[in-house]
N, C-alpha and C positions, 0 to 999 in steps of 0.2 A: 387313984384312977383319974384320967383326964375328964374334964367336964364337957358338957355338950357344946359350950362356946368354943373350947379349944378344938374339938373335933371339926366344928364348922369352919373355924379359921384355917385348920390344916387342909380341909377339902378345898376351901377357896384358894389357898396358896397353890395346891396341886393343879387346880383349874387354870390359874394364871400361868403356871409353868407350861402346861399343855398348850395354851394359846400362844405363848411366846415361842415354843418349839415349832408349832405349826406355821407361825408367821416367819420364823427364821428359815424353815424348810422351803416355804414358798419363795422367799427372797433368794435362797440358793438356787432354786429351780429357774427363777428368772435370770439370774446371773449366768447359769450354765446355758440357758437358751440364747441369751445375748451373745455369749462366747461362741456358740455354734454359728449364730448368724454372722458374727464378725469373720469367722474362718471361711464361711461360704462366700462372703463378699471378697475376701482376699483371693480365694480360688477363682472367682469370676474375673477379678481384676487381672490375675496372673494369666488366665485363659485369654482375656482380651489382649494383653500384651503379646502373648504368643501368636495370636491371630494377626496382629499388626505386623509382627516380625515376619510372619509367613508371607503377608501381602507385600512387604518391602522386598523380600527375597524374590518373590515371583515377579515383581515389577523390575527388579534389577536383572533377572534372567531374561525378561522380554526385551529390555534395553540392550543387553549383550547380543541377543539374537538379531535385533534390528541392526546393530552395528555390523555383525557378521554379514547380514544380507547386503548392507550398503557396500561393505568392502568387496564382497563377491561381485556385486553389480559393477563397481569401479574396475575390478580386474577384467570383467567381461567387456566393458567399454574400451579399456586399453587394448585388449586382444582384438576387438573389432577394428580399432584404429590401425593397429599394426597390420592386420590382414588387408585393410584398405590401402595402406602405404605399399605393401608388397604387390598388390594387384596393380596399382598405378605404376610402380617401378617396372614390373613385367610388361605392362602395356607399352610404356615408353621404349623399352628395349626392343620389343617386337616391332614397334613402328620404325625404330632406327634400322633394324635388320632388314625390314621390308624395303625401306628407302635405299639401303646399300644394294640390295638385290636388284631393285629397279634401275639404279645407276649402272650396275654391271651389265644388265640386259640392254640398256640403251647404248652403252659403249660397244657391245658386241654387234648390235644392229647397225650402228654407224660404220664399224669396221667392215661388215658384210656389204653395205651399200657402196662404200668407197672402193672395195675390191671389185665389185661388179662394174662400177664406172671405169676403173682402170683397165679391166679386161675389155670393156667395150671400146675404150680409146685405142688400145693396142690393135684390136681387130679392125677398127675403122682405118687406122694408119696403114695396115696391110692391104686393105681394099683400095685405098687411094694410091698406094705404091703400084699395085697391079694395074689400075686405070691409067696411070702415067706411062707405064711401060707399054700399054696397048694403044697409046696415042689419045687417051681420053683427057677430059679437063683435069687440071691439077689445082688444088686450093693452096694458095700461098699467102704470105703476109699475116695480117691480123687474124684471118679466119683459121689458118693453120696453128697460130699461137694459142687461139682460144681452145682448140681441140686438145692441145698439149697440157692445158692447165688442169691440175688435180687438187681437189679439196684436201686439206691436211686431215690426218686421222686423229682420233682422240688422244693418242699417245705421242704425237709429234710435239716438237717444242712449242710450248704455249706462249702467247704474248705476255708482256709484263702486266702484273696485276693492276687493274684499274684503268688500263688503256683502251680495252675493247668495250664498246657499248652498242654493238650491232644486235642482230637477231639472236635470241637465246641468252642475252646477257642478263644475269640475275644479280643485282647489287646486294651486298650483305645487309641483313636487317639491322636497323639502328640498335645500338647497345642500350639496354635499359639502365638508367641511372639509379643506383641504390643509395638511399640516405642512411649512411652508417651511424649517424647520431641518433636515429630513431629505430634502428634495427639491432636486435640482440645478436651478438656473435655466438658461434658454436665452436665446440672443441674439435680440432682436426689433429689426428694422430699421424705423425710422419716417422717412418723407420728408415734411417740412413745407413749406408754402407760404403766404404771406401773401395773404389776400383771396380765394383760390379753391383748388380741388383741382388736382392734376396730371391731365393727360390719361392715359388708359390706354395710349396709344402710348408713353409714356415708360418703360413697364415691359415692353414686349414682347420686347426683346432682353436676355438675361441678361448682366450685366457692363456694361451701358450705362445703368444707372439714374442719376438725378440725385444723385450722391454728394455734391455740394457742399451739398445741403440735407438730408443724411441725419443722423439721430440713432440711435445704437446703444445699446440699453437691455438690460440683463440682468434678467429678471423671471420670473414663474411663470404657469402657465395661468389661475389664479384672480385675476389682477390686474384691478382695476376701471378703468373709464374715468377716474374721478376720480383714482386713483393715477397713471395715466399722465399726466394733465394736470399733476399736481404735479411729476412728474419732468421734464416738458417745460419748466415754468416755471423750473427751475434753470438751464437752458442757453439759453432763448429769452426775452429781455427783452420782446419784443412780446406774449408770452402772459401777462404779469403784470398787465395793466391790469384795472381793476374791471369794465369792459364787454367784456372779451375773451371770445370764444366759440370753442371748439375742437371741430371736427367731424372725426370719425374714419371712415375707410373701410377695408374689408378687401380686400386684393389676393391672389388665389389662382388657381391654374391650373384650367381646366375639363377635361373629358374629353379634348379634343383637345390639351391642353398649352398652350393660349393663356390668358394672364392676363386675368382679369375683375375687376370691382370690385363691392362691395356695401356698403350703408350699415351702420355699427355704432351710431352715436349721437353725441350732442354734449354738451359740458360747458360751462357758463357759470361764470366765476370769481366773480361777485358773489352768486350764489344757487345753491342745489341744484336738481337737476332729476331727471326719472325715469330718465335714463341714467347717473347718477353711480355707482350701485352695480352696474351691469351688468358681470359678469365677462367676460373675453375667451373663456373656455371655453364660455359659453352660445351662442356663434355657431358658424360653420363653421370657425373658426380651427384650424389645425394647425401644429405646429412647422415653420418654414421659410417660412410665409406672411409677408407684409409689410403695413404700415399706411401709408395716406396721410392726412396731417393738414392741414386747412385752418384757418388762424388768422384769425379775423375780429375786428378791433379795435372 
């Protein structure tokens, strides 16, 4: 039989084991608690990274929306500029048409006044002839010659340019000098054809012009028809002949947006003419308009 000491030692050993087990259990609980805390920290960190990514995405989305607004505003500004240019062009063409209408009205009024004076002169001559037949006084010499003088009409032969400086003489405005070294040239599209001009139908649809016959020239608004002819000669052999004549027409949109044509002038290679020094800016030309060129050999 075990003695009392052995029983006590056995109980003491059991107590020590229980204490060790409880201590080990508490350590395991602490480790498990610490592991749960670490996992919670990782979750919080992951959640924080997700929030930061969402903020970056939201910031990127706001930046893209701002860029879209800026692009839309830029398109709106360009549309406003284009509308302003169209209004200016329409206003200039209306002014030109009104000026042409006033010139025609003035010519008709002068014709009417000249006709009235001529009829008055004829009727006065008849009265004087009757007075002479009745024995009345007859006007002769300078007085009779003055009655026979008639002022020329607007379509009679005009005096040579630059010789008349009387009443009604309007000298041409001085030509504005353009510094080409400080002015950026623009692209001018010229469509050439041998023997005749293109029909206006060839230019009604944008993007469907006769590009096979197109010449692209970079030039300035004050370029003359003679300078354009010299540029054309460099690339078109048919325009180099001594008898070649180059006829230019301007193609521009009217108020309805439909392209129309108007004559600019012609240049002959063998001799100078009145249109040689005519600048492009003296016509209705605006940047973006086109030229049609007929080359006659």
